[in-house]
BAMIMI-874068 format. One line per 5 residues: number of its first residue (from 1); their letters; for each residue x, y, z of N, C-alpha, C. Coordinates in pm, whole numbers, plus 32768, in hexadecimal, padded with zeros to 4 digits. Atoms other than C-alpha are relative to their C-alpha. Example, Ala and Ser with C-alpha at 12.3 -4.5 7.8 and 13.67 -1.06 7.14 Angstrom:
2
1	as	8059:7F89:8000:84CE:7E3E:830C:805A:8078:8000 | 7FAE:7F89:7FFA:8557:7F96:82CA:7FB3:806D:8049
This chain:
108
1	mlgdq	804D:8049:8063:759F:DD78:26D1:7FDE:7F75:8036 | 802E:8083:7FD2:74DA:DC3D:2713:804C:7F90:7FB9 | 7FCB:8079:803E:7574:DAE9:26D7:7F91:7FB6:7FB8 | 8062:804D:804E:74C9:D9F1:25EF:7F95:7FBF:8057 | 805F:8048:7FAB:742C:D920:2702:7FA6:805F:804F
6	efqrl	8050:7FA0:7FB4:73BD:DA4B:27CF:7F99:8044:7FA6 | 8060:7FC5:805E:731F:DAF0:269E:7F90:7F9D:7FE4 | 8066:8065:8020:726D:D9AC:2647:7F9C:7FF0:8072 | 8058:800D:7F8B:71E5:D989:27A8:7FA5:807A:8010 | 804F:7F86:7FEC:7175:DAF4:27C5:7F9B:8016:7F90
11	sdesi	805F:7FEE:806E:70D8:DB01:266B:7F90:7F97:8007 | 8067:8068:7FF0:7024:D9B4:26A3:7F9E:8025:806F | 8057:7FD9:7F90:6F9E:DA2D:27F2:7FA7:8074:7FDA | 804C:7F88:8025:6F31:DB7D:2764:7F92:7FE0:7F9B | 8063:8022:8069:6E84:DAEF:2630:7F97:7FA0:8038
16	salyd	8061:805D:7FC4:6DE1:D9D4:26F9:7F9F:8048:805C | 8057:7FB3:7FA7:6D5C:DAC9:27FD:7F9D:8052:7FAE | 8059:7FB4:8057:6CCF:DBA2:26E5:7F98:7FA4:7FC2 | 805D:8061:8038:6C34:DA70:2642:7F92:7FDD:8063 | 8064:8024:7F9A:6B88:DA0E:2787:7F98:806D:8010
21	klaea	805E:7F91:7FF0:6AEC:DB68:27AD:7FA9:8011:7F84 | 804D:7FF0:807C:6A84:DB7C:2640:7F9F:7F8C:7FEB | 8058:8074:800E:69F3:DA1B:2642:7F83:8013:8055 | 8072:7FE5:7FAA:6916:DA7D:2766:7FA9:8070:7FC6 | 804A:7F8F:8038:68B5:DBC9:26C3:7FB7:7FD9:7F7F
26	sndye	803F:8026:807F:6862:DB1B:2579:7F77:7FC2:8015 | 8085:8032:7FE3:6734:DA82:2626:7F98:8070:7FFC | 805B:7F8E:7FFA:669E:DBDF:2640:8008:805B:7F86 | 7FEB:7FAA:8074:671F:DC7F:24FF:800E:7FAB:7F83 | 8000:804A:807E:671B:DC1F:2390:808A:7FF8:7FC2
31	fdvem	7F80:8022:803B:687A:DBA1:2350:802A:7F77:8033 | 7FC7:8081:7FD8:6937:DA59:2362:8094:8015:801D | 7F72:7FF8:7FDE:6A8C:DA29:23FE:8039:7F73:8001 | 7FBF:8082:8006:6B7F:D90B:23C1:8095:800F:801E | 7F6F:800A:7FEE:6CDF:D8A4:2426:8031:7F8F:7FA8
36	nggal	7FC8:8068:8056:6DB4:D7E5:2330:8097:8018:7FF4 | 7F70:7FF5:800C:6F2B:D7AC:234A:803A:807A:8046 | 7FCF:7F8D:7FB7:6F59:D8C3:2446:7FCB:8085:7FD1 | 803B:7F86:8035:6E9F:D9C3:2372:7F6B:8005:8021 | 808D:7FEB:7FDF:6D4D:DA53:23CE:7FBE:8049:7F8C
41	tvefe	804C:7FB9:8066:6C47:DAB8:22CE:7F78:8026:8037 | 8086:7FCF:7FE2:6B0D:DB84:22FE:7FBD:8014:7F79 | 8042:7FF8:8082:6A14:DB60:21E2:7F71:8034:800F | 8086:7FC8:8009:68DC:DC23:2189:7FC3:7FCD:7F7D | 8040:8039:8077:67DA:DB9F:2091:7FCC:8067:7F9E
46	dppqr	8047:7FA9:805E:6719:DCC3:1FFF:8019:8093:801F | 7FAD:8033:806D:67D8:DD66:1F65:8078:7FB4:8038 | 7F91:8051:7FD1:68F6:DC6E:1F7C:807B:8055:8020 | 7F86:7FBC:7FD7:6A29:DCE6:2033:8048:7FA6:8064 | 7FB1:8053:7FA6:6B46:DC40:20F1:8070:8054:803D
51	fvvsp	7F8D:7FC7:7FB8:6C3B:DCBB:21F8:8059:7F8B:8026 | 7FA1:806A:7FDC:6D75:DBEF:223B:8064:8036:8065 | 7F9D:7FE0:7F98:6E53:DBF7:2370:8062:7F8B:8001 | 7F9F:806D:8005:6F97:DB33:2353:8088:802C:8036 | 7F79:7FE1:7FD2:70ED:DB1F:23F4:8060:8002:7F8A
56	nspvr	7F96:7FFE:8064:7219:DB7B:231F:8083:7FEF:804D | 7F8C:8022:7FAC:7339:DACC:23CE:8083:8043:7FD6 | 7F7E:7FC5:8023:745F:DB51:22FF:8012:8090:8032 | 7FF5:7F75:7FD1:7410:DCBB:2364:7FC6:8012:808B | 8038:8002:7F78:736D:DC5E:24B2:7F91:8067:8012
61	qiwvs	8074:7FA8:7FFC:722B:DD18:246C:7F83:7FAE:7FEA | 8082:8035:8028:70BB:DCC9:2458:7FCE:805B:7F93 | 8032:7FB3:8070:7030:DD35:230B:7F69:7FEE:7FF8 | 8091:7FFF:800D:6EC4:DD92:22DB:7FDD:803A:7F78 | 8036:7FCE:807D:6E13:DDB9:2190:7F6B:8017:8017
66	ahvqs	808E:7FDD:7FEA:6CC7:DE72:21AE:7FDF:807D:7FB0 | 802E:7F8C:804E:6C05:DF65:20D2:8068:802A:7F98 | 7F9F:7FE9:8069:6D06:DF44:1FB9:807A:804E:8031 | 7F89:7FC4:7FC5:6E1A:DFB9:20A3:804F:7F94:8048 | 7FA9:805B:7FB5:6F3E:DF0E:2148:8037:804A:8079
71	fkldw	7FCF:7FC7:7F82:6FA2:DF4E:22B0:8069:7FA3:803A | 7F93:8050:7FCA:70E5:DED8:2354:8014:8028:8091 | 7FFA:7FE4:7F71:70E6:DEBD:24CE:807C:7FC2:803E | 7F88:802D:7FB9:721B:DEA0:25A9:7FDE:7FE6:8092 | 8012:801D:7F72:7234:DE0F:2707:8033:8075:8053
76	kaera	7FDA:7F97:7FA1:723D:DF1B:2816:7FF9:7FC2:808C | 7FFB:8044:7F7F:72AF:DE7A:295C:7FBC:8052:806D | 803C:7FAC:7F98:723F:DFA5:2A2C:7F68:7FFA:8000 | 8091:800F:8008:70DA:DF6B:29B4:7FD7:7F6D:7FFD | 8019:8091:800B:70F9:DDF0:299C:7F9C:7FE5:7F8F
81	afvla	805C:800D:8071:7054:DE08:2845:8048:8020:7F7D | 7FD3:7FD7:8085:7092:DE1D:26D1:7FB7:8082:7FE1 | 8034:7F78:800E:7061:DF8C:2676:8023:8037:7F76 | 7FE9:7FB9:807D:703E:E055:2535:8044:8085:8022 | 7FB0:7F8B:7FD9:714F:E15F:2552:7FBD:8084:7FD8
86	atges	8039:7F83:8033:7095:E266:2483:7F90:8037:8058 | 8076:7FD3:7FB5:6F62:E270:2565:8005:7FDC:8095 | 7FFC:802F:7F77:6FC2:E1BE:26A7:7F94:7F9A:8020 | 806A:8063:7FEA:6EA0:E0CB:2676:803B:7F76:8016 | 7FDB:808C:7FEC:6EC4:DF6B:26FC:7FBE:7FAD:7F92
91	leqli	803C:805B:8062:6E70:DE40:2620:7F69:7FF9:8014 | 808F:8009:7FE3:6D1F:DE1F:26CD:7FB6:8081:7FD9 | 803F:7F80:8023:6CD0:DF93:26A3:7FF8:8013:7F69 | 7FFD:7FF3:8091:6D35:DF8D:2534:7F93:7FAC:7FBF | 8065:8059:803A:6C57:DE62:24E2:7F73:802E:8027
96	agaia	8084:7FCF:7FD5:6B33:DEE7:25B1:7FD7:807A:7FAE | 801C:7F8A:8051:6B4C:E031:24F4:7FE0:7FDC:7F70 | 8018:802B:808A:6B5D:DF81:23A3:7F77:7FC0:7FF2 | 8085:803F:8004:6A29:DEB0:23F2:7F93:806A:8013 | 8063:7F97:7FE7:6971:DFE5:2475:7FEA:8057:7F84
101	krlpe	8015:7FB8:807F:69A9:E08E:2322:7F99:7FB7:7FAC | 805C:8054:804C:68E4:DF6F:228F:7F79:7FF1:8049 | 8076:8012:7FAA:67EF:DF3F:23B3:8006:806B:806D | 7FF1:7F90:7FA2:67CA:E090:2467:7FDB:7FE0:8091 | 802B:8022:7F78:6721:DFF0:2595:8062:7FA3:8047
106	fql	7FA4:8063:7FC8:6847:DF01:25CE:8052:8039:8073 | 7FA6:7FE6:7F90:68FD:DF03:271B:803D:7F7D:802B | 7FBB:807A:7FD7:6A00:DE08:2789:8015:8001:8096
């Protein structure tokens, strides 16, 4: 299990890297992305919808809320990524898939 500081570092790096990719992609697609207090939000205007990616330090997971669902990702050292156990998707793959449900042409 990850220690507090290691989880904080890995989750910050993972969410920041995702933010950087989404911020660049938002120039070509119709959504906004913001970082606030370590949490990332992706917002769509019409119809309004919001996805939230945030670290949950007590359980050492990254939680994602998208399409009225909640996803809990654990760190997998062998993949060097936060991964959804049920599907094997990485954080980046999960968010890219969620955005593609909204914008079928989306690719990250």
